[in-house]
N, C-alpha and C positions, 0 to 999 in steps of 0.2 A: 603502526596498526597494523595487525591482520588480514589478510585479504579474504573476502568473508566465506571465499570456496577453493577446494580443491579438488581439479579434476583428475579423474584415472581413467584409461582405455584399459576395459575388458575383454579380452579374448579368450577363447577356449586354448587349451593349452593340447599341443599333440602326442602327449603323455597321459591324458584327461584331464580332467579338472578344470582350473581356471586362472590365469596369468593375468596381473595386473600392475601399470605401471603411470607412475606421475605426469601430468605435463608440467613441464618446470622446475621438476624437483628429483631430487635421486631417490625416489622411494620405489620399490618393488616387491612384489607378494605375489604367491598363489596360493591355491587350496582346491581341495578334493570339489566344494558345492560354494554354490554361490552367497549362504547364509554363512558357512564359515570363513568367505573371502572378506564378509562386509565386516564381520568380527576383526579379520584381519588386520584390515586398510584399519579400524578405527583407531589397533591399537599402535601400529605403525604410522600414524598422524600424530596422536600422543608423542609418541619416542620421538620423531623428528622435530616435532615445536616444542616451544618452550611455551607454558600457559596463554602468554600475553601475549604472542606471537601465530598462535593457533586460528586456523580456520574453523569455522564453524559450523561448514557443510562440507558433506565428501559429496560428488557429483563423478557418477558412473557413467560411461559412456560405452554401450556393449557392441562390440564388432563380432559378426558373422561374416563369416565367407563362406558361399554357399556358391554350389557349380551345380549347373541345371541344364540335361542336354537337352540339345536343339533336334 
């Protein structure tokens, strides 16, 4: 039986846009916008898993590195 969800860590790319990597799976992708990234992640998950083993939900964990001067 498939896991109910797959979790991706999403970070802003140093070159611009966003990059995402799955926790526990070798799935990585990048895109210029979050909307485009969501679509690419859906496609990547569909390609990586067979239908009976595919997670039902993709969860995005957005990570932002922010520096605040003192």
